[in-house]
Residue, then its C-alpha position, 0 to 999 in steps of 0.5 A: m696927451m702927456t706933455p714931455v715934462d709929464k712923461d719925464a716925471e713918470v719915468r723918474d718915478r718909476a725909475y726910483f721905485l725900480w731902483e728902490e725895489a732892487g736894493r738901491p744899488a749904487g751906479r745903475e741909475h742908467e739902467f733903471w731909467a732905461q728900463a722905466s722909459r721902456e715901460i712908459e713908452g710901451d704904455d704909450a704905444s699900446e694906448n696909441g694903438g701902436t705896436d712895440a718891437s717885441q711883436n714885430g714878425r710874430s704872425r705871417 
C-alpha cells in the first residue's frame, strides 16, 4: 500500500511528464496535476477492486 507521500511523488512525476509532453505551457500546472491525480487515483481504484465514476450506471 502506498503512503500519501509516495502518492504525491507519483502524481508529481506524472504531472511533470504530461506538462513536458504538452510543450511546457505556462499557467496550466493545476490542470496537469489534476489529470495526473485522476490517473493515479484511477489506478488505485482498479487495484483495490473499486469502480470509477465513468462505470456507474452502465449495466442495468
